[in-house]
C-alpha positions as CSV (number, residue, x, y, z in Angstrom):
1,M,-15.8,-7.9,-1.8
2,T,-18.9,-8.7,0.1
3,N,-21.6,-6.1,0.6
4,N,-20.5,-6.1,4.3
5,D,-16.9,-5.3,3.3
6,V,-18.1,-2.2,1.2
7,L,-20.2,-1.1,4.2
8,R,-17.7,-1.4,6.8
9,R,-14.9,0.4,4.7
10,L,-17.3,3.2,3.7
11,R,-18.1,3.7,7.3
12,Y,-14.5,3.7,8.1
13,A,-13.5,6.1,5.2
14,F,-16.1,8.8,6.2
15,E,-15.9,8.3,9.9
16,Y,-19.6,7.6,10.3
17,N,-20.9,6.4,13.5
18,N,-23.7,3.7,13.8
19,S,-26.4,6.2,14.1
20,T,-25.1,8.0,11.0
21,M,-25.2,4.8,9.1
22,S,-28.7,4.1,10.1
23,D,-29.8,7.6,9.2
24,I,-28.2,7.2,5.8
25,M,-30.0,3.9,5.5
26,A,-33.3,5.6,6.3
27,L,-32.7,8.1,3.5
28,G,-32.5,5.2,1.1
29,G,-35.8,3.9,2.2
30,Q,-35.1,1.4,5.1
31,T,-34.6,1.9,8.9
32,P,-32.8,-0.9,10.1
33,S,-32.7,-1.9,13.9
34,R,-29.7,-1.3,15.9
35,E,-29.0,-4.8,16.0
36,Q,-29.3,-5.3,12.3
37,M,-26.9,-2.6,11.6
38,I,-24.5,-3.9,14.0
39,S,-24.8,-7.4,12.4
40,W,-23.8,-5.9,9.0
41,L,-21.1,-4.1,10.6
42,S,-19.5,-7.0,12.4
43,K,-16.4,-8.8,11.2
44,D,-17.2,-12.0,8.9
45,D,-16.0,-14.3,11.9
46,D,-17.9,-12.4,14.6
47,S,-20.7,-14.2,16.3
48,E,-23.1,-11.3,15.6
49,F,-22.2,-11.2,11.9
50,G,-25.2,-11.1,9.4
51,A,-24.8,-11.0,5.7
52,M,-26.1,-7.9,3.9
53,A,-28.2,-8.5,0.9
54,D,-27.6,-6.7,-2.5
55,V,-31.0,-4.6,-2.0
56,D,-30.0,-3.4,1.5
57,L,-26.5,-2.2,0.2
58,A,-28.2,-0.5,-2.8
59,R,-30.5,1.4,-0.3
60,F,-27.6,2.4,1.7
61,L,-25.9,3.8,-1.4
62,N,-29.1,5.5,-2.5
63,G,-29.3,7.0,1.0
64,L,-25.6,8.1,0.6
65,I,-26.6,9.9,-2.5
66,V,-29.3,11.6,-0.7
67,H,-27.1,12.5,2.4
68,R,-24.3,14.1,0.4
69,R,-26.3,15.5,-2.5
70,G,-29.9,16.2,-1.3
71,R,-33.0,14.6,-2.4
72,K,-34.0,14.9,-6.1
73,D,-37.4,15.9,-7.3
74,G,-39.9,13.4,-8.4
75,P,-40.0,9.7,-7.4
76,Q,-37.0,8.3,-5.7
77,P,-35.1,5.4,-7.7
78,E,-36.0,1.9,-6.6
79,P,-33.0,-0.1,-5.0
80,E,-31.4,-2.6,-7.2
81,Q,-32.1,-6.3,-6.5
82,R,-28.7,-7.4,-7.8
83,L,-25.6,-5.4,-7.4
84,N,-22.1,-5.7,-9.0
85,N,-19.0,-3.6,-8.4
86,N,-19.7,-1.3,-11.5
87,I,-23.0,-0.5,-9.9
88,I,-21.4,0.3,-6.5
89,L,-18.7,2.4,-8.2
90,R,-21.3,4.4,-10.1
91,K,-23.6,5.0,-7.1
92,L,-20.2,6.3,-5.2
93,K,-19.3,8.4,-8.0
94,I,-22.7,10.1,-8.0
95,A,-22.9,10.5,-4.2
96,L,-19.6,12.2,-4.1
97,D,-20.3,14.2,-7.2
98,F,-17.1,13.0,-8.9
99,K,-15.9,13.4,-12.3
100,D,-13.4,11.0,-13.9
101,D,-10.4,13.0,-12.9
102,D,-11.6,13.0,-9.4
103,I,-11.7,9.2,-9.3
104,L,-8.4,9.0,-11.1
105,E,-7.0,11.3,-8.4
106,V,-8.5,9.1,-5.5
107,M,-7.0,6.0,-7.2
108,T,-3.6,7.6,-7.4
109,L,-3.9,8.3,-3.6
110,A,-4.1,4.5,-3.0
111,D,-1.2,3.9,-5.4
112,F,-3.4,2.3,-8.0
113,R,-2.9,3.4,-11.6
114,L,-5.8,3.6,-14.0
115,S,-6.3,5.2,-17.5
116,K,-9.3,7.3,-18.3
117,P,-10.3,4.7,-20.8
118,E,-10.1,1.9,-18.7
119,L,-12.3,3.9,-16.0
120,S,-14.9,4.9,-18.5
121,A,-15.3,1.2,-19.5
122,F,-16.5,0.6,-16.0
123,F,-19.5,3.1,-16.6
124,R,-20.7,1.8,-19.9
125,R,-23.7,-0.5,-20.5
126,A,-23.0,-4.1,-20.0
127,D,-23.7,-4.8,-23.7
128,H,-21.5,-2.2,-24.9
129,K,-18.3,-3.6,-26.8
130,H,-15.9,-1.7,-24.5
131,F,-17.6,-2.5,-21.2
132,R,-15.4,-3.9,-18.4
133,A,-16.4,-5.4,-15.2
134,C,-15.1,-3.7,-12.1
135,Q,-12.9,-6.1,-10.2
136,D,-12.8,-6.3,-6.4
137,Q,-9.3,-4.8,-6.5
138,V,-10.4,-1.6,-8.2
139,L,-13.2,-0.9,-5.7
140,R,-11.2,-1.7,-2.9
141,N,-8.4,0.7,-3.9
142,F,-11.1,3.2,-4.6
143,I,-12.5,3.0,-1.1
144,K,-8.8,2.9,0.3
145,G,-8.2,6.2,-1.7
146,L,-11.3,7.8,-0.3
147,Q,-10.1,6.9,3.1
148,L,-6.9,8.6,2.4
149,K,-8.8,11.7,0.9
150,Y,-11.2,12.0,3.8
151,R,-9.1,10.8,6.7
152,P,-5.5,12.0,6.1
153,G,-3.0,10.9,8.6
154,I,-4.9,7.7,9.2
155,D,-3.1,4.4,8.1
156,A,-5.3,2.9,5.4
157,E,-3.8,-0.4,6.0
158,S,-5.0,-0.5,9.5
159,Q,-8.6,-1.1,8.5
160,E,-7.8,-4.1,6.0
């Protein structure tokens, strides 16, 4: 999944409008122009499409954490220069204040089965012997489950 896919799917799952998306991004330390936000949210084959850099998605996810949980005391975390699905999943877990059981419940909503040990492997350090890279399919199904949880009655397939 591209960064733009993640951003679009999260926007749809939480029913955020462009203004809210910009506000969340500002909480993460960057205030994008209206045109920039539209280019990130445009479909890949749209003429207005603009690829979103890892650091920009990291800023959005940091802003989502602040938006949903409030600003923490002390210095704010710097956005990561390189993102992977494991980091994205971890940031979503923090933003939503989810425990492992909450994530597994959301995955079940999307008809995706995952065991607790498989899930915990995504949150380990990369050099740990039980670390496992989070594949696109896992992240896609997690966001689909979020959509089903936060927008019940909306067909999750219609956004794909």
